[in-house]
N, C-alpha and C positions, 0 to 999 in steps of 0.2 A: 451622555460623557463617554469619550473614547477609554477604551483600556489600554493599559500600556502592555506592551509585547514584546520579547526580547528579539533584539536585532539578528543575533546569530545563532546557528543552531548549536553553538557549544554551551550556552547555558540552559539548554531544554534537558529534561528528566528523560533518562532512559529506562524505559521500564521492562525488564524480561516477557517474553513470548509466553511463560508458563504462567506469570501473573495476569497478564492481559488477557490470556485462555480462560483463566478462572474468574475474571470480571465480565468479559465480553463474548465468550464461546468464539473465537477468533477461527474463521475457514481458512485453512491451510492447504486445500485441495490444487495442486498443481496442474489436474486436467482441467480446471475451472476457467484456465488462463489459455489463451492464444499466444503462443510463442514462436518468434522465428529466432533464432539463434540465441541471444542474450536479450532479447527485447519483447517487453509484452505488447501484442497487438490489438487485444482484444479479450474481453472477458464475458464468459457465458454462465456463469456460477449463480446461486440463489442471492448472493449479496450478503450482508450484514456486515459485521466487521471483519476486513480480507488482510490477509499478509501477502504478499507479492513475495515469491520465492529468491531465498537468497543469492543465486547465480544471475539473477538480473540486473543489467548494468542499464538499463533504458526502457522507458516507456513512450512507446511511439505515438503518434499524431492521434488524437481521437479514440485512444483505447478504451474508455470508460463512457464514450457519447452516449446520452441518452440511457444511462444505468442509473436509475432512480433509488434501487434497492443496496447500494453500498452505503454504509454508516460510517464507517471509519476505514483507514488505510495504515496497515503498518510498512513501511519502506525498508529495503534492505539496505546494509550498510555499504554495498557496492554500487547503488545507484549513482549514474553521474549525470544522466538527462532525462527530462519528461518534454515529451513533446517537440 
């Protein structure tokens, strides 16, 4: 049986990073990302639940390709494009 999913992001619950960090130990290390301008082009961290830096506006093609250690991603509000 299929679950019902909200069709737009406005219906999603926003959880502050501080609470997520307590729940999941969020990795916020900027040095774990390869960044060109305001685009994430790669990830070299240990994974887990990660938070993409607030100033990022795009995620490039294959930025997380073949990374099986990421269990969750917190996207910044300024993010405008993925791939």
